[in-house]
C-alpha positions as CSV (number, residue, x, y, z in Angstrom):
1,M,11.4,126.1,242.1
2,N,9.5,125.3,245.3
3,P,11.9,124.5,248.3
4,M,12.9,121.1,249.5
5,R,10.9,119.9,252.4
6,V,10.5,116.2,252.1
7,L,13.5,114.1,252.4
8,L,12.6,110.3,251.7
9,F,14.8,107.5,252.4
10,D,15.7,103.9,251.0
11,V,16.7,101.9,254.0
12,F,18.5,98.7,253.0
13,G,22.0,99.6,252.5
14,T,21.4,103.2,253.0
15,L,20.6,103.5,256.5
16,V,21.5,100.0,257.6
17,D,24.1,97.3,257.0
18,W,22.2,94.3,255.6
19,R,25.4,92.3,254.6
20,S,27.8,92.0,258.3
21,S,24.1,92.0,259.9
22,L,22.8,88.9,257.8
23,T,26.1,87.3,257.8
24,G,26.2,87.4,261.6
25,I,22.5,86.2,262.2
26,A,23.3,83.1,259.6
27,A,26.3,82.4,261.6
28,A,24.5,82.1,264.8
29,T,22.1,79.2,263.7
30,G,25.2,77.0,264.1
31,T,25.0,75.7,260.4
32,Q,28.2,75.9,259.0
33,A,28.5,77.2,255.4
34,D,30.5,80.0,253.5
35,W,27.6,82.8,254.5
36,P,29.2,85.9,253.3
37,A,29.1,84.3,249.4
38,I,25.1,83.4,250.6
39,V,24.5,86.3,252.0
40,D,25.7,88.1,248.8
41,D,23.6,85.9,246.6
42,W,20.5,86.3,248.3
43,R,20.9,90.2,247.9
44,R,21.6,89.8,244.5
45,A,18.4,87.8,244.2
46,Y,16.6,90.5,245.8
47,Q,16.0,92.8,242.9
48,P,14.9,90.4,240.0
49,A,12.7,88.7,242.8
50,L,10.9,92.0,243.3
51,D,10.3,92.6,239.7
52,R,8.7,89.3,239.4
53,A,6.7,89.7,242.2
54,R,5.6,93.0,240.6
55,Q,3.6,91.0,237.7
56,D,1.9,88.8,240.3
57,A,-1.9,89.2,240.4
58,A,-1.8,89.4,244.1
59,W,0.8,91.6,246.2
60,R,3.2,89.7,248.5
61,D,5.4,91.2,251.3
62,L,9.2,91.3,251.5
63,D,9.0,88.3,253.6
64,A,7.3,85.8,251.3
65,V,9.6,87.4,248.3
66,Q,13.0,86.5,250.4
67,R,12.0,83.2,251.9
68,G,11.3,81.8,248.1
69,T,14.9,83.4,247.3
70,L,16.4,82.2,250.3
71,D,15.2,78.6,249.7
72,E,16.7,78.8,246.1
73,I,20.5,79.9,247.2
74,L,20.6,77.3,250.3
75,E,19.9,74.9,247.3
76,R,22.2,76.1,245.3
77,Y,24.9,75.6,248.0
78,A,23.3,72.7,249.2
79,V,23.3,73.6,252.7
80,P,21.0,72.0,254.8
81,L,19.8,75.1,257.1
82,P,16.7,74.0,259.2
83,A,13.5,76.0,259.1
84,A,14.4,77.6,262.6
85,G,17.4,78.9,261.0
86,R,15.7,79.8,257.6
87,D,12.8,82.0,259.6
88,A,15.7,83.6,261.5
89,L,17.2,84.8,258.5
90,V,14.1,86.1,257.0
91,R,13.1,87.7,260.4
92,G,16.7,88.9,260.6
93,W,16.0,91.9,257.9
94,R,14.0,93.5,260.9
95,Q,17.7,93.5,263.1
96,L,19.7,95.2,260.7
97,R,22.4,97.3,262.3
98,P,22.1,101.3,261.2
99,W,25.5,102.8,259.8
100,P,27.4,104.8,262.3
101,D,25.9,107.9,261.3
102,S,22.5,107.0,260.3
103,R,21.0,107.7,263.7
104,D,22.6,111.1,264.4
105,G,22.2,112.1,261.1
106,L,18.5,111.2,260.8
107,A,17.8,113.4,263.8
108,R,19.7,116.1,262.4
109,L,17.7,116.0,259.3
110,R,14.6,115.7,261.3
111,T,15.2,119.4,262.6
112,G,14.9,121.0,258.8
113,Y,12.7,118.4,257.0
114,L,10.0,116.2,257.1
115,T,11.4,112.9,257.0
116,A,10.1,109.4,256.0
117,T,11.5,106.0,254.8
118,L,10.5,105.0,251.5
119,S,11.3,101.4,251.5
120,N,10.7,97.7,249.9
121,G,10.3,96.5,252.9
122,H,6.7,96.2,254.2
123,V,5.4,98.7,256.9
124,A,5.5,95.9,260.0
125,L,8.9,94.9,258.3
126,L,10.0,98.5,258.9
127,A,8.6,99.7,262.1
128,D,10.7,96.5,263.6
129,L,13.7,97.9,262.1
130,L,13.4,101.5,263.0
131,K,12.3,100.5,266.7
132,F,15.5,97.7,266.5
133,G,18.4,100.6,265.5
134,D,16.3,103.6,267.4
135,L,16.3,105.3,263.8
136,R,13.6,107.7,263.7
137,V,11.4,109.2,261.2
138,D,8.3,111.4,260.6
139,A,6.5,108.7,258.7
140,V,6.9,104.9,257.9
141,L,6.2,105.0,254.0
142,S,6.5,101.7,252.2
143,A,6.4,100.1,248.5
144,Q,3.5,98.0,250.1
145,L,1.1,101.2,250.2
146,A,1.6,101.1,246.4
147,S,0.8,97.5,246.1
148,S,4.3,97.6,244.7
149,Y,8.0,97.8,244.7
150,K,10.2,100.2,243.6
151,P,11.5,101.5,241.0
152,D,8.0,101.1,240.1
153,P,7.3,104.9,239.3
154,A,3.9,104.0,241.4
155,V,5.5,103.7,244.6
156,Y,7.2,107.1,244.7
157,L,4.1,108.9,243.7
158,K,2.2,107.3,246.2
159,A,4.7,108.6,249.0
160,L,4.2,111.9,247.6
161,E,0.4,111.7,247.8
162,L,0.4,110.6,251.4
163,L,2.7,113.6,252.1
164,E,0.9,115.7,249.9
165,C,4.0,116.9,248.5
166,E,5.2,118.0,244.9
167,P,8.0,115.9,243.4
168,A,10.3,119.1,243.6
169,E,9.7,119.6,247.1
170,A,11.3,116.1,247.9
171,G,14.4,114.6,247.6
172,M,15.4,111.1,247.3
173,V,18.1,109.8,249.7
174,A,19.6,106.3,248.4
175,A,22.9,104.5,247.9
176,H,21.8,102.9,244.7
177,A,21.9,104.7,241.5
178,T,18.9,102.7,239.9
179,D,16.6,104.3,243.1
180,L,17.6,107.8,242.3
181,Q,17.3,107.4,238.7
182,A,13.6,106.4,239.0
183,A,12.7,109.2,241.8
184,A,14.4,111.9,239.3
185,A,12.6,110.9,236.2
186,L,9.6,111.8,238.1
187,G,11.1,115.2,239.5
188,L,12.1,114.3,242.9
189,R,15.6,115.5,243.7
190,P,18.7,113.2,243.6
191,V,20.6,112.7,246.8
192,F,23.4,109.6,246.8
193,I,24.9,108.0,249.9
194,R,28.2,106.6,249.8
195,R,28.2,103.3,251.3
196,P,32.0,101.8,250.4
197,L,31.1,98.7,252.6
198,E,28.0,97.7,251.9
199,W,28.9,94.9,249.8
200,G,31.8,94.1,252.6
201,P,36.0,95.2,252.5
202,G,36.9,94.7,248.8
203,G,33.4,94.7,247.9
204,P,31.9,96.6,244.9
205,A,31.3,100.2,245.7
206,E,28.5,102.0,243.6
207,D,29.5,105.0,241.9
208,P,26.7,107.7,241.8
209,P,24.3,108.1,239.1
210,D,25.0,110.6,235.9
211,L,22.0,112.9,237.0
212,G,21.1,116.8,237.1
213,G,21.1,118.2,240.4
214,L,22.6,115.2,242.3
215,T,23.4,115.9,245.7
216,D,26.6,113.6,246.2
217,V,27.5,112.9,249.7
218,P,29.5,110.2,252.1
219,D,27.1,109.8,254.7
220,L,24.1,111.8,256.4
221,M,25.9,114.0,258.6
222,H,27.4,115.5,255.5
223,L,24.1,115.9,254.1
224,A,22.8,117.5,257.1
225,G,25.8,120.2,257.1
226,A,25.1,120.3,253.2
227,L,21.4,121.3,253.8
228,G,22.2,123.7,256.7
229,C,21.0,121.1,259.9
């Protein structure tokens, strides 16, 4: 087997803390609401909405998809958030705080591997988010480049094509089992990062997937150590 030389990183939940970041942005709008519950439900609507978007004739970026689900959730909660507040929340996905280990962990991993994002966020969103969090990777890759969304195999295959990389030479780094299962089915090496606080204190912690060759680590610094970086 060829040695691993590329690391592809999921972003939302794996590198950045969406929940506390978005809850803070929502509270700053000045509208009173149960924002933790609303943000959680908005996040739960994320993947089903992307699955539906994959069936559309024309690809829509994540801002457009998120705006639609936000409107639905706010209507369900009967929260009269003005347009400016809704815009702030949608744009808030560009201002998600990194997990404490992400910045230094990525820096260490770049010393030994080619690193790239592989996110459902579109390229403009990811560029803003990486700059906001001072997170550095060698390439900004997005599901946008495949005109689809994960876990569509086309997304992973497009990333490999663009990086001129065989599946076995790449690791998919994610905090979500479905992402790793989809990548591993194509021959990428699965790397599970434990993010027990993704859904907040007391929230459900995701279990690692049952995959052969899985690397299971608590954070990026431990991953760097395990890979000799």
